[in-house]
N, C-alpha and C positions, 0 to 999 in steps of 0.2 A: 594251586595248593593254597589255602589260607592259613592265617595264624603264624606269621613269620617273626613276630616280636619275640624278644628274649628277656631273660631275667635280668632286670635292671638293678636289682638290689645287690648283686654279686659284689663282694669286697674282698679286698686283700686280708687274709687271715691273720696276718702278723700284727703283733701290737696288742690291741685290747682283746680281752677274753672272747673267744669265739662264740660260745654260747650267748653271751649278752649281745654280741653283734646279730646273731640269729634272731633273737627275741626282738631286737630294735627293728630289723627288716620285716618280720611278721607284723608287728604292731604298726609300722608305718603303712604297710598295704592295707590292713585291715581298718584303719582310720582314714584312709583316702576316700575319694569319691566312689560310691558304689557302682557307678556305671563303668569305672576303669578296672575294677577288679576282675582278674582272669582266674577262672576256677582252677586250672591245673598249676599254675604258679602258686597260687594261695595254698593249695593242698600239699604242694612240695615244700614250700616255705615252712609250713606247719611242721611237716616231717623233719625238715632240717634243724628245727629247734631241739627236737629229741635226738637227731643224728647230726651233730654240729658239722661234720665233714662230708656231709652229703653234697654231691655236685648237682645242683638244681638243673644246670643247662644240660647235662648228661642225660637226665631223665626226660626233659622236654624234647630232646632229640630222638629218644626211643619212641615217644608218641608220634613224633615226625615220621619215623620210620614205619611204624604201624600203619598210618595213614597212606604213606607213599607206596606200601605194598598192597593196598586194598584194591582187589581187582575191579570192583564195581562201586562207584562213588554215589551210593544211595544209602537210605536208612537200612534196608534189608541187607544191602552189601556189606555194610559195616559190621551188622550183627553177625552175619555169616562168617566174615573174616575174623573177627575177634573170638567168636565161640568155636566156630568149625576149624578154621585154619591154625589159629593161635592157641585155642584151648583154654580160654578164659572161662572159669566156672566158680561157683560158691564153695568156700572153705566150710564144710560142715564139720570137719574133725576138730579145728581149732577156731571156732567161730569168735570167741571172746578174746583172742590174742590181740594185743594192742598193735602188732604189726600190720593187721588187717585194715588198720586206718591210716597207715602210711602208704602213699600212692606209689612211691618207688618199690616198696616191698611187694605190693600187689602186682605192679607191672612185671616185676623180676620173676616172681612166683606164678603168676597167673591165676592166683587164687585170692579171694577176698569176700568181703561181706557186701550186702545189697548196696550201700552208699558208695563204697569205694570202687566197685566195678561199675556203677553207674557213671561215676567221674571219668573212667577210662572210656566208656561208650560215648559220653557227650563230647569229650574232648577229641577223640579221634574223628568222630563225625564232623565236629566243627572244622577240622583240617581239610576235609574233602569236600566242604561247602554244604553240609546238612545240618540244620539247626534243630538240636533237641534240647530239652530241659529236664531239670530234676523234679520229681514228684514226691513230696515229703509225707507220703502215707505213714500214719504211725506203725511202728513194729517192722516195717518193710519198705524201704526206699525203692522207687521205681523210676523209670524214664518216660518221659512223655514227649509229644511231637505237637507244636504250636499250630501245625496245619491240619491236624486230624484230632480234635480234643477228646475222643473216646478211644484213642489207641494208647495203649501202654506196653511197656517192655519190662521183663523181670531178668536182669542179667545174671542174677544169682541162680536161677533154675534154667541155665542153658539159654538164655535170651528168648524165652517164650513170650509171646504177645497175649496181652489181656485186653478184655473190654471192661466196662464199668462193673458189670455183674461179676466177672471173674475177680476184679480186685476187691469187691466187697466179700466175696467168699473167702479169699485168702486171708483177709483181715480178721474175719470171724474165726477161721481156723487157727491162725497163729496166737490169737489173744483169747481163744475159747470163749468167744462172745463178750468179753469183758470191756471192750471199747465200742460204744454205740457208733453206728455209721453215720457220717456226715458227708455230704458231696464234697465239702471243702478239703476233705483229706486227699482229693486228687488234684488240688490246686498246684500250679507249678511254684517252685521255690527260687529265689534269687541265689546266685553263687555265695554271697556271704552267709546266707542261712544254711546252706550246704555245709560251709566250714564249721558253723556253729554247731550243727548236728554231729559233725565228726568229732569235734571236741567234747560233746556229750559222751560219745562212746569212749573216747580216751580217758576222761575222767572217771567213768565207771570202771574201766579196766584197771587203771592204776590205783583207785580206791579199794577194789577188791583184792588187788595184789599187795596192798599196803606199801607200794612204791612211792615213798613220800618225795623223793628227788624228782622224778619224772611228773608225779602229780603236781608238784609245785611249778614246774615249767608250763604244764597245761593251764594251771589257774593263771599264770602270768599272761598266757596267751588270751584266756577267756576274757579278763578284765580290760582288755584292749578294745573290747567290743561292747556297746551300749546295752546290748541284750543281757549282759552278765555283770552290771553295775552293781547289782545287790550282792555279788560274791567277793567285792573288794577287800572287806575284812578278813575273809577266809583265805584269800590269797596272801594277804599280808602276813596272816599267821604262819602260813606255810613257808613263806620266804626265807626263814632262817635256814633252812637246808641248802640254801644257794650261797650262804655267807662263808 
């Protein structure tokens, strides 16, 4: 079983404000070496900023348990276990709910959006020794396999497998042909960019809800990443709700 490391940022919640501590922990990880960023930890730390009393270690352990109970430690075995045995599936009813971007909520409810379900697949696979990665196709995140460049998986739709033509058709259907096809849509994305895209979803959800408190927290997380440097003034403007 691989991936035994633990959440090194866990701190005593007494004393300083817990939300501030959670933000500091997240920002520390996201500004560290990209090669050391662990996708499951980073996703749960992001969730912990919005839910400060979240026990990150507990949810890492749940992913450990999913892997330990996987009967067949292969790519197909992981998908069969998560979808067939554990019942993970796309949340069509409340797709835009911010909780669908919180890994702990997705693991607990076994419902999520394409990117959060993909994180579950990637991280359980890693624990049984199978390397998968995220595929940042516009409008619908997928899972890819570095050993088979034309194999893709769609955890949102029951873990179905796709080839390049299938993925192209899916994008055209979802966007009504508004996004031209580019083979780069199927390039793998690094873990930090998976987190960036999850933050995009959270920003959109809280903007739509006019939830200024959570939106401000998301903006504080975003500006910890160079990709969102241009949003620093917006984050500073929203920070008044944290004072």
